[in-house]
MDAnalysis code that builds the backbone (N, CA, C; Angstrom):
import MDAnalysis as mda
import numpy as np

u = mda.Universe.empty(432, n_residues=144, atom_resindex=np.repeat(np.arange(144), 3), trajectory=True)
u.add_TopologyAttr("name", ["N", "CA", "C"] * 144)
u.add_TopologyAttr("resid", np.arange(1, 145))
u.add_TopologyAttr("resname", ["MET", "VAL", "ASP", "LYS", "LYS", "ASP", "ILE", "LEU", "LYS", "TRP", "SER", "LYS", "LYS", "TYR", "ASP", "LYS", "ASP", "GLN", "GLY", "TRP", "TRP", "ILE", "GLN", "LYS", "GLU", "ASN", "GLU", "LEU", "GLY", "ALA", "LYS", "PHE", "ARG", "LYS", "ASN", "LYS", "VAL", "LEU", "THR", "ARG", "ASP", "ASP", "LEU", "VAL", "GLN", "ILE", "VAL", "GLU", "TRP", "LYS", "PHE", "LYS", "ASN", "ALA", "SER", "GLU", "ASP", "LYS", "LYS", "LYS", "HIS", "VAL", "LEU", "GLU", "ALA", "VAL", "ALA", "LYS", "ASN", "ASP", "GLU", "ALA", "VAL", "VAL", "ALA", "ARG", "ILE", "SER", "SER", "GLN", "VAL", "PHE", "ASN", "VAL", "PRO", "THR", "GLY", "GLU", "ASP", "ALA", "TYR", "ARG", "ILE", "ASN", "SER", "LEU", "THR", "MET", "LEU", "ASN", "GLY", "VAL", "SER", "PRO", "ILE", "LEU", "ALA", "SER", "VAL", "ILE", "LEU", "ALA", "PHE", "PHE", "ASP", "PRO", "LYS", "GLN", "TYR", "GLY", "VAL", "PHE", "ASP", "VAL", "ASN", "VAL", "TRP", "ARG", "ALA", "LEU", "LEU", "GLY", "ASN", "GLU", "PRO", "PRO", "ASN", "LEU", "TYR", "SER", "PRO", "GLN", "THR", "THR"])
u.atoms.positions = np.array([
    [-19.298, -153.347, -5.012],
    [-19.703, -154.442, -5.797],
    [-21.263, -154.468, -5.506],
    [-21.968, -154.782, -6.691],
    [-23.417, -154.889, -6.747],
    [-23.747, -156.249, -6.327],
    [-24.785, -156.165, -5.502],
    [-25.519, -157.637, -5.059],
    [-26.745, -157.477, -5.435],
    [-27.483, -158.812, -4.950],
    [-28.697, -159.025, -5.595],
    [-29.726, -157.857, -5.082],
    [-29.535, -157.717, -3.984],
    [-30.347, -156.597, -3.170],
    [-30.326, -155.199, -4.029],
    [-29.139, -154.793, -4.420],
    [-28.760, -153.577, -5.179],
    [-29.586, -153.823, -6.705],
    [-29.398, -155.035, -7.214],
    [-29.846, -155.191, -8.384],
    [-31.506, -155.173, -8.376],
    [-32.029, -155.607, -7.497],
    [-33.485, -155.724, -7.362],
    [-33.953, -154.239, -7.119],
    [-33.207, -153.362, -6.126],
    [-33.702, -151.988, -5.917],
    [-33.781, -151.302, -7.147],
    [-32.621, -151.438, -7.941],
    [-32.551, -150.642, -9.263],
    [-33.646, -151.059, -10.375],
    [-33.757, -152.384, -10.297],
    [-34.997, -152.877, -11.195],
    [-36.238, -152.397, -10.850],
    [-36.612, -152.315, -9.708],
    [-37.855, -151.704, -9.141],
    [-37.932, -150.180, -9.487],
    [-36.835, -149.490, -9.355],
    [-36.757, -147.966, -9.710],
    [-37.012, -147.855, -11.169],
    [-36.427, -148.628, -11.991],
    [-36.501, -148.411, -13.534],
    [-38.024, -148.829, -13.886],
    [-38.543, -150.004, -13.230],
    [-40.000, -150.307, -13.502],
    [-40.861, -149.127, -13.168],
    [-40.846, -148.516, -12.022],
    [-41.682, -147.251, -11.640],
    [-41.343, -146.017, -12.656],
    [-39.943, -145.933, -12.993],
    [-39.707, -144.758, -13.836],
    [-40.064, -145.004, -15.326],
    [-40.226, -146.237, -15.747],
    [-40.414, -146.513, -17.133],
    [-41.906, -147.173, -17.288],
    [-42.982, -146.666, -16.759],
    [-44.342, -147.304, -16.528],
    [-44.777, -147.698, -17.821],
    [-44.701, -146.905, -18.890],
    [-45.136, -147.400, -20.292],
    [-44.522, -148.487, -20.794],
    [-43.166, -148.539, -20.661],
    [-42.336, -149.786, -21.361],
    [-42.767, -150.850, -20.547],
    [-42.764, -150.779, -19.087],
    [-43.045, -152.003, -18.483],
    [-44.449, -152.679, -18.705],
    [-45.400, -151.749, -18.681],
    [-46.654, -152.134, -18.993],
    [-46.878, -152.773, -20.393],
    [-46.271, -152.289, -21.511],
    [-46.306, -152.908, -22.788],
    [-45.635, -154.338, -22.815],
    [-44.385, -154.266, -22.080],
    [-43.881, -155.663, -21.962],
    [-44.694, -156.554, -21.344],
    [-45.416, -156.271, -20.230],
    [-46.094, -157.250, -19.713],
    [-47.409, -157.668, -20.468],
    [-48.043, -156.601, -21.121],
    [-49.142, -156.891, -21.911],
    [-48.943, -157.816, -22.959],
    [-47.844, -157.329, -23.723],
    [-47.592, -158.177, -24.978],
    [-47.032, -159.579, -24.770],
    [-45.992, -159.656, -23.534],
    [-45.723, -160.687, -23.140],
    [-46.753, -161.906, -22.755],
    [-48.049, -161.407, -22.174],
    [-49.043, -162.208, -21.639],
    [-49.714, -162.731, -22.837],
    [-49.815, -161.807, -23.805],
    [-50.628, -162.291, -24.925],
    [-49.978, -163.252, -25.844],
    [-48.631, -163.099, -26.034],
    [-47.692, -164.113, -26.811],
    [-47.720, -165.399, -26.022],
    [-47.644, -165.361, -24.797],
    [-47.634, -166.723, -23.953],
    [-49.034, -167.367, -24.063],
    [-50.130, -166.654, -24.004],
    [-51.386, -167.218, -24.161],
    [-51.737, -167.692, -25.503],
    [-51.295, -166.900, -26.563],
    [-51.894, -167.132, -28.053],
    [-50.870, -168.058, -28.612],
    [-49.454, -167.818, -28.272],
    [-48.433, -168.516, -28.932],
    [-48.244, -168.193, -30.421],
    [-48.658, -166.909, -30.641],
    [-48.614, -166.421, -32.110],
    [-48.367, -165.007, -31.933],
    [-47.844, -164.441, -33.007],
    [-47.724, -162.734, -33.214],
    [-48.742, -162.426, -34.385],
    [-49.174, -161.202, -34.174],
    [-49.870, -160.559, -35.346],
    [-48.865, -159.511, -35.890],
    [-49.286, -158.986, -37.210],
    [-48.285, -157.976, -37.666],
    [-48.565, -156.648, -36.809],
    [-49.759, -156.479, -36.240],
    [-49.987, -155.326, -35.222],
    [-49.071, -155.468, -33.796],
    [-48.823, -156.808, -33.571],
    [-47.984, -156.987, -32.451],
    [-46.543, -156.587, -32.787],
    [-46.117, -156.863, -34.054],
    [-44.761, -156.288, -34.475],
    [-44.596, -154.790, -34.542],
    [-45.590, -154.181, -34.806],
    [-45.603, -152.743, -35.041],
    [-45.514, -152.146, -33.461],
    [-46.355, -152.878, -32.499],
    [-46.164, -152.509, -31.246],
    [-44.789, -152.767, -30.580],
    [-44.118, -153.793, -31.079],
    [-42.695, -154.030, -30.625],
    [-41.835, -153.059, -31.137],
    [-41.963, -152.745, -32.320],
    [-41.095, -151.615, -32.765],
    [-41.304, -150.408, -32.179],
    [-42.566, -149.948, -31.916],
    [-42.790, -148.801, -31.227],
    [-42.185, -148.730, -29.762],
    [-42.202, -149.948, -29.213],
    [-41.609, -150.162, -27.864],
    [-40.129, -149.971, -27.923],
    [-39.361, -150.731, -28.783],
    [-37.992, -150.577, -29.080],
    [-37.482, -149.183, -29.452],
    [-38.075, -148.706, -30.303],
    [-37.593, -147.406, -30.840],
    [-38.376, -146.235, -30.460],
    [-38.870, -146.183, -29.188],
    [-39.631, -145.119, -28.520],
    [-38.786, -143.838, -28.411],
    [-37.533, -144.216, -28.174],
    [-36.566, -142.787, -28.163],
    [-35.579, -142.669, -29.172],
    [-35.936, -143.427, -30.256],
    [-35.009, -143.427, -31.330],
    [-35.517, -142.265, -32.349],
    [-34.753, -141.930, -33.312],
    [-35.288, -140.989, -34.293],
    [-36.286, -141.592, -34.942],
    [-37.267, -140.642, -35.514],
    [-38.508, -140.866, -36.216],
    [-38.019, -141.336, -37.357],
    [-36.961, -141.285, -38.164],
    [-36.624, -141.729, -39.570],
    [-36.337, -143.322, -39.078],
    [-35.548, -143.624, -38.177],
    [-35.183, -144.831, -37.941],
    [-36.392, -145.743, -37.718],
    [-37.310, -145.280, -36.938],
    [-38.655, -145.936, -36.407],
    [-39.339, -146.028, -37.566],
    [-39.503, -145.087, -38.423],
    [-40.299, -145.154, -39.626],
    [-39.799, -146.186, -40.650],
    [-38.524, -146.194, -40.948],
    [-38.052, -147.253, -41.676],
    [-38.292, -148.689, -41.445],
    [-38.134, -148.922, -40.009],
    [-38.486, -150.285, -39.546],
    [-39.918, -150.661, -39.561],
    [-40.883, -149.561, -39.218],
    [-42.296, -149.750, -39.289],
    [-42.815, -150.038, -40.877],
    [-41.998, -149.459, -41.730],
    [-42.353, -149.694, -43.249],
    [-42.043, -151.148, -43.547],
    [-40.907, -151.507, -43.237],
    [-40.458, -152.964, -43.413],
    [-41.398, -153.933, -42.787],
    [-41.913, -153.599, -41.554],
    [-42.686, -154.609, -40.757],
    [-44.169, -154.630, -41.415],
    [-44.562, -153.417, -41.963],
    [-45.955, -153.533, -42.603],
    [-45.959, -154.373, -44.059],
    [-44.691, -154.837, -44.451],
    [-44.714, -155.536, -45.670],
    [-45.024, -157.004, -45.593],
    [-44.911, -157.379, -44.233],
    [-45.272, -158.779, -43.838],
    [-46.661, -159.386, -44.078],
    [-46.784, -160.322, -44.637],
    [-48.155, -160.920, -44.841],
    [-48.589, -161.461, -43.420],
    [-49.784, -161.148, -42.995],
    [-50.382, -161.543, -41.584],
    [-50.231, -163.160, -41.575],
    [-50.522, -164.088, -42.470],
    [-50.450, -165.355, -42.304],
    [-49.073, -165.892, -42.192],
    [-48.108, -165.199, -42.984],
    [-46.661, -165.820, -42.683],
    [-46.119, -165.265, -41.264],
    [-46.375, -164.073, -40.661],
    [-46.131, -163.848, -39.359],
    [-46.787, -164.704, -38.432],
    [-47.937, -165.077, -38.639],
    [-48.552, -166.018, -37.828],
    [-47.947, -167.321, -37.813],
    [-47.672, -167.815, -39.111],
    [-46.974, -169.292, -39.021],
    [-45.619, -169.371, -38.559],
    [-44.705, -168.337, -38.804],
    [-43.527, -168.285, -38.282],
    [-43.493, -168.037, -36.746],
    [-44.151, -167.146, -36.206],
    [-44.052, -166.993, -34.842],
    [-44.849, -168.172, -34.183],
    [-45.725, -168.735, -34.654],
    [-46.284, -170.092, -33.905],
    [-45.346, -171.134, -33.917],
    [-44.540, -171.178, -34.869],
    [-43.364, -172.286, -34.963],
    [-42.465, -171.931, -33.915],
    [-41.857, -170.581, -33.822],
    [-40.969, -170.140, -32.853],
    [-41.409, -170.363, -31.386],
    [-42.733, -170.278, -31.121],
    [-43.150, -170.065, -29.831],
    [-43.364, -171.631, -29.328],
    [-43.554, -172.512, -30.304],
    [-43.896, -173.958, -29.910],
    [-42.644, -174.821, -30.128],
    [-41.467, -174.108, -30.315],
    [-40.222, -175.284, -30.306],
    [-39.766, -175.287, -28.911],
    [-39.073, -176.454, -28.488],
    [-38.572, -176.464, -26.965],
    [-37.589, -175.385, -26.689],
    [-37.555, -175.014, -25.555],
    [-36.336, -174.159, -24.906],
    [-35.240, -174.694, -25.331],
    [-34.235, -173.951, -25.679],
    [-32.902, -174.397, -26.286],
    [-32.794, -174.148, -27.501],
    [-33.656, -174.004, -28.508],
    [-33.564, -173.911, -29.776],
    [-33.360, -172.432, -30.182],
    [-32.428, -171.734, -29.634],
    [-32.319, -170.358, -29.547],
    [-32.049, -169.716, -31.230],
    [-30.866, -170.472, -31.711],
    [-30.452, -170.297, -33.064],
    [-31.663, -170.220, -33.934],
    [-32.463, -171.248, -33.925],
    [-33.588, -171.453, -34.686],
    [-34.698, -170.285, -34.596],
    [-34.886, -170.164, -33.200],
    [-35.864, -169.017, -32.954],
    [-35.327, -167.671, -33.532],
    [-34.241, -167.208, -33.238],
    [-33.713, -165.946, -33.870],
    [-33.750, -165.999, -35.395],
    [-33.094, -167.013, -35.762],
    [-33.063, -167.086, -37.435],
    [-34.497, -167.149, -38.016],
    [-35.353, -167.758, -37.212],
    [-36.680, -167.704, -37.985],
    [-37.351, -166.396, -37.882],
    [-37.325, -165.845, -36.738],
    [-37.982, -164.398, -36.454],
    [-37.473, -163.448, -37.532],
    [-36.061, -163.538, -37.945],
    [-35.239, -162.589, -38.712],
    [-35.701, -162.883, -40.177],
    [-36.530, -163.822, -40.326],
    [-36.987, -164.043, -41.809],
    [-38.210, -163.160, -42.044],
    [-38.811, -162.621, -41.100],
    [-39.802, -161.555, -41.237],
    [-39.255, -159.994, -41.761],
    [-39.725, -159.495, -42.525],
    [-39.586, -158.013, -43.059],
    [-39.388, -157.157, -41.602],
    [-38.155, -156.640, -41.579],
    [-38.062, -155.606, -40.490],
    [-37.634, -156.237, -39.132],
    [-37.445, -157.512, -39.128],
    [-37.096, -157.941, -37.754],
    [-35.679, -158.403, -37.817],
    [-35.046, -157.737, -37.114],
    [-33.502, -157.892, -37.073],
    [-33.320, -158.780, -35.779],
    [-32.015, -159.331, -35.545],
    [-31.775, -159.931, -34.147],
    [-32.269, -159.279, -33.049],
    [-32.145, -157.814, -33.017],
    [-32.406, -157.012, -31.876],
    [-34.072, -157.162, -31.696],
    [-34.978, -157.010, -32.700],
    [-36.278, -156.959, -32.624],
    [-36.636, -158.541, -32.121],
    [-36.000, -159.466, -32.739],
    [-36.232, -160.842, -32.477],
    [-35.910, -161.198, -31.017],
    [-34.825, -160.511, -30.278],
    [-34.658, -160.587, -28.941],
    [-35.677, -159.814, -28.047],
    [-36.308, -158.775, -28.529],
    [-37.338, -158.211, -27.849],
    [-38.614, -159.306, -27.765],
    [-38.828, -159.788, -28.984],
    [-39.948, -160.766, -29.005],
    [-39.760, -161.894, -28.163],
    [-38.735, -162.559, -27.995],
    [-38.286, -163.580, -27.137],
    [-38.350, -163.240, -25.720],
    [-37.855, -162.136, -25.458],
    [-37.791, -161.658, -23.945],
    [-39.123, -161.299, -23.490],
    [-39.969, -160.818, -24.371],
    [-41.433, -160.715, -24.042],
    [-42.143, -162.095, -23.694],
    [-41.815, -162.823, -24.669],
    [-42.467, -164.196, -24.619],
    [-41.851, -165.165, -23.402],
    [-40.799, -165.152, -23.147],
    [-40.187, -165.867, -22.133],
    [-39.017, -165.131, -21.150],
    [-39.337, -164.123, -20.519],
    [-38.512, -163.262, -19.930],
    [-37.604, -163.941, -18.768],
    [-37.693, -165.159, -18.392],
    [-36.978, -165.731, -17.593],
    [-35.676, -166.461, -18.293],
    [-36.033, -166.696, -19.678],
    [-34.976, -167.324, -20.518],
    [-34.225, -166.283, -21.431],
    [-34.883, -165.201, -21.685],
    [-34.268, -164.301, -22.685],
    [-34.154, -162.930, -22.213],
    [-33.118, -162.101, -22.685],
    [-33.222, -160.669, -22.452],
    [-33.274, -160.098, -23.697],
    [-33.326, -158.691, -23.817],
    [-33.471, -157.815, -25.066],
    [-31.978, -157.576, -25.400],
    [-31.499, -157.859, -26.514],
    [-30.286, -157.531, -26.971],
    [-30.023, -156.150, -27.338],
    [-29.179, -155.483, -26.728],
    [-29.056, -154.078, -26.771],
    [-27.515, -153.733, -26.551],
    [-27.050, -153.258, -27.767],
    [-25.702, -152.793, -27.822],
    [-25.050, -151.930, -26.701],
    [-26.188, -151.062, -26.127],
    [-25.633, -150.437, -25.008],
    [-25.401, -151.034, -23.538],
    [-26.241, -152.006, -23.651],
    [-26.164, -153.176, -22.385],
    [-24.823, -153.902, -22.580],
    [-24.518, -154.553, -23.757],
    [-23.430, -155.200, -24.264],
    [-22.137, -154.269, -23.813],
    [-22.135, -153.014, -24.419],
    [-20.974, -152.171, -24.046],
    [-20.800, -151.914, -22.548],
    [-21.629, -151.965, -21.940],
    [-21.711, -151.521, -20.400],
    [-21.170, -152.928, -19.631],
    [-21.304, -154.003, -20.098],
    [-21.120, -155.178, -19.486],
    [-19.903, -155.876, -20.134],
    [-19.747, -155.726, -21.315],
    [-18.483, -156.486, -21.987],
    [-17.692, -155.615, -22.693],
    [-17.763, -154.359, -22.892],
    [-17.070, -153.571, -23.651],
    [-17.501, -153.399, -25.173],
    [-16.447, -152.911, -26.110],
    [-16.818, -152.863, -27.307],
    [-17.503, -154.086, -28.030],
    [-18.339, -154.023, -28.889],
    [-19.023, -155.215, -29.535],
    [-18.098, -155.687, -30.569],
    [-18.151, -157.176, -30.753],
    [-17.284, -157.672, -31.729],
    [-17.944, -157.397, -33.218],
    [-17.083, -157.536, -34.175],
    [-17.656, -157.473, -35.630],
    [-18.918, -158.576, -35.880],
    [-19.569, -158.325, -36.571],
    [-20.901, -159.188, -36.934],
    [-21.740, -159.486, -35.760],
    [-21.615, -158.607, -34.708],
    [-22.468, -158.939, -33.630],
    [-24.054, -159.102, -33.886],
    [-24.436, -158.417, -35.044],
    [-25.875, -158.346, -35.444],
    [-26.225, -159.362, -36.293],
    [-25.303, -160.281, -36.724],
    [-25.557, -161.339, -37.434],
    [-25.977, -162.632, -36.855],
    [-27.340, -163.118, -37.314],
    [-27.800, -164.448, -36.624],
    [-26.738, -165.446, -37.042],
    [-26.663, -166.264, -35.931],
    [-25.491, -167.428, -36.111],
    [-26.365, -168.767, -36.082],
    [-25.735, -169.839, -36.571],
    [-26.169, -171.069, -36.597],
    [-25.185, -171.831, -35.647],
    [-25.830, -172.909, -35.050],
    [-25.345, -173.819, -34.162],
    [-24.941, -175.090, -34.668],
])
């Protein structure tokens, strides 16, 4: 059985082994909490972070979609998302997915960077490890 001590040990090992990812998480998270807004360049950095080890075609496709976002729209939507009270999860996810190239997965990255105590990165590999095969429509934003 894994206990808190084991989890902390493995978490520290991961942080040490994944220095670039952790540094980017901390840097962007601090920026989002301070400014309470995203830029299109922030979205590009999030895509680079999330798809660092993915195929170049997949990353290129998402980057092209993100580049289509109007800077003012990104600022408006992200500002609204970052300024709503905690607990408005469906609103936050659904709002972020209105941006070109932002799937529920990327929305989870944005929220996890912004508020890591409240949110985690939605990743199918984690889902499978913890809960088994994912259900149909796992990637569809839900309303409450």
